C-alpha positions as CSV (number, residue, x, y, z in Angstrom):
1,M,45.0,-68.5,33.0
2,G,45.7,-67.8,36.7
3,E,49.4,-67.4,35.9
4,Q,48.7,-65.0,33.2
5,Q,46.5,-62.9,35.5
6,K,49.2,-62.9,38.1
7,S,51.8,-61.8,35.6
8,V,49.5,-59.0,34.3
9,G,48.7,-58.0,37.8
10,N,52.4,-57.7,38.7
11,T,53.1,-55.7,35.5
12,I,50.2,-53.3,36.4
13,N,51.5,-52.9,39.9
14,T,55.0,-52.1,38.6
15,V,53.7,-49.6,36.1
16,G,51.5,-48.0,38.9
17,T,54.5,-47.7,41.2
18,K,56.5,-46.1,38.4
19,V,53.7,-43.6,37.6
20,D,53.4,-42.7,41.3
21,T,57.2,-42.1,41.4
22,M,57.1,-40.0,38.3
23,A,54.2,-38.0,39.7
24,D,56.2,-37.3,42.9
25,E,59.2,-36.3,40.7
26,F,57.1,-33.9,38.6
27,R,55.7,-32.4,41.8
28,G,59.3,-31.7,42.9
29,I,60.2,-30.2,39.5
30,K,57.1,-28.0,39.7
31,E,58.1,-26.7,43.1
32,S,61.7,-26.1,41.9
33,I,60.4,-24.1,38.9
34,A,58.1,-22.1,41.1
35,D,61.1,-21.3,43.4
36,L,63.2,-20.3,40.4
37,S,60.4,-18.1,39.1
38,A,60.2,-16.3,42.4
39,R,64.0,-15.8,42.5
40,M,63.9,-14.4,38.9
41,A,61.1,-12.0,39.9
42,K,63.3,-10.8,42.8
43,L,66.3,-10.4,40.6
44,D,64.2,-8.5,38.0
45,A,63.0,-6.1,40.7
46,K,66.6,-5.5,41.9
47,M,67.7,-4.9,38.3
48,T,64.9,-2.4,37.9
49,D,65.9,-0.6,41.1
50,L,69.6,-0.6,40.0
51,N,68.6,0.8,36.6
52,N,66.7,3.6,38.3
53,V,69.6,4.4,40.5
54,V,72.0,4.6,37.5
55,R,69.6,6.9,35.7
56,T,69.4,9.1,38.7
57,I,73.1,9.3,39.0
58,N,73.5,10.0,35.2
59,T,71.0,12.8,35.3
60,P,72.8,16.2,35.7
61,P,71.6,18.3,38.6
62,V,69.4,21.2,37.8
63,A,71.3,24.6,37.8
64,P,70.2,27.0,40.5
65,P,68.2,30.0,39.4
66,P,70.3,33.1,38.7
67,V,70.5,35.6,41.5
68,P,68.7,38.8,40.6
69,A,70.9,41.8,40.1
70,R,69.1,43.8,42.9
71,A,69.8,41.3,45.6
72,R,73.6,41.6,45.2
């Protein structure tokens, strides 16, 4: 019985260690995803700014008002 308890205890310790390792790895993955999300948000903002610049460039300038005949 003592041997069996020792074996089960070792197995539980091994599983516990693996769970702790996986938890650390998931934490790292979560941080990486958060970093990627922040980078994507910055890229999205830059793309929006670029789109606005292109729209501004593509918009023809407003023609100046005609000069009244009397002022000539």
